C-alpha positions as CSV (number, residue, x, y, z in Angstrom):
1,M,1.2,-19.1,126.5
2,G,2.4,-16.3,128.8
3,S,4.9,-14.8,126.4
4,F,4.9,-14.2,122.7
5,S,7.8,-15.0,120.4
6,I,9.5,-12.5,118.1
7,W,7.4,-13.7,115.2
8,H,4.1,-12.8,117.0
9,W,5.4,-9.3,117.6
10,L,6.5,-8.9,114.0
11,V,3.1,-10.0,112.7
12,V,1.4,-7.5,115.1
13,L,3.8,-4.7,113.9
14,L,3.1,-5.5,110.3
15,I,-0.7,-5.4,110.9
16,I,-0.3,-2.0,112.6
17,V,1.7,-0.6,109.7
18,L,-0.8,-1.9,107.2
19,V,-3.7,-0.4,109.1
20,F,-2.3,3.0,110.0
21,G,0.5,3.5,107.4
22,T,4.0,4.7,108.1
23,K,3.3,8.4,107.7
24,K,0.6,8.4,110.3
25,L,2.8,6.3,112.7
26,R,5.7,8.8,112.2
27,N,3.4,11.7,113.0
28,I,2.1,10.0,116.1
29,G,5.7,9.3,117.2
30,Q,6.7,13.0,116.6
31,D,3.6,14.2,118.5
32,L,4.3,11.9,121.4
33,G,8.0,12.9,121.5
34,G,7.1,16.6,121.5
35,A,4.6,16.0,124.4
36,V,7.2,14.2,126.5
37,K,9.8,17.0,125.7
38,G,7.3,19.7,126.7
39,F,6.4,17.8,129.9
40,K,10.1,17.5,130.9
41,E,10.7,21.2,130.2
42,G,7.7,22.2,132.3
43,M,8.9,20.0,135.2
44,R,12.4,21.6,134.9
45,D,10.9,25.1,134.9
46,A,8.8,24.3,137.9
47,E,11.8,23.0,139.9
48,N,13.8,26.1,138.9
49,Q,11.0,28.4,140.1
50,D,10.7,26.5,143.4
51,A,14.5,26.8,143.9
52,T,14.5,30.5,143.3
53,A,11.4,31.1,145.4
54,K,13.0,29.5,148.5
55,K,16.2,31.4,148.8
56,P,17.9,31.2,152.3
57,D,17.5,35.0,152.8
58,Q,13.8,34.7,152.2
59,L,13.0,32.2,155.0
60,D,9.6,32.2,156.7
61,Q,9.2,35.6,158.4
62,T,6.1,34.8,160.4
63,P,5.9,36.1,164.0
64,T,6.7,33.5,166.6
65,A,5.6,33.4,170.3
66,G,7.6,35.7,172.6
67,H,8.0,38.5,170.1
68,T,6.4,41.9,170.7
69,Y,5.5,44.1,167.7
70,E,4.7,47.8,168.2
71,G,2.9,50.0,165.8
72,K,-0.4,51.5,164.8
73,T,-3.3,49.5,163.5
74,K,-6.1,50.6,161.3
75,D,-9.7,50.3,162.4
76,H,-11.6,48.8,159.4
77,S,-15.0,48.8,161.1
78,R,-17.5,51.3,159.9
79,S,-19.5,53.3,162.3
80,S,-23.0,54.1,161.1
């Protein structure tokens, strides 16, 4: 009762083909394949962008403790 034989699956497939028709099933298959292909390309593009964004010469340039920075600052407060 836990598994179906090949004949059960063939009957189910026949019913699906009769209900939807082969043309509609083909269109659904093409749409699903296109969606999967687009998803894979999007993931590949995202990985490529991440790889180019994190080049070794562009490491984190945030100031760390113990460094002194000299220069002028702008006063953004307005005096009324």
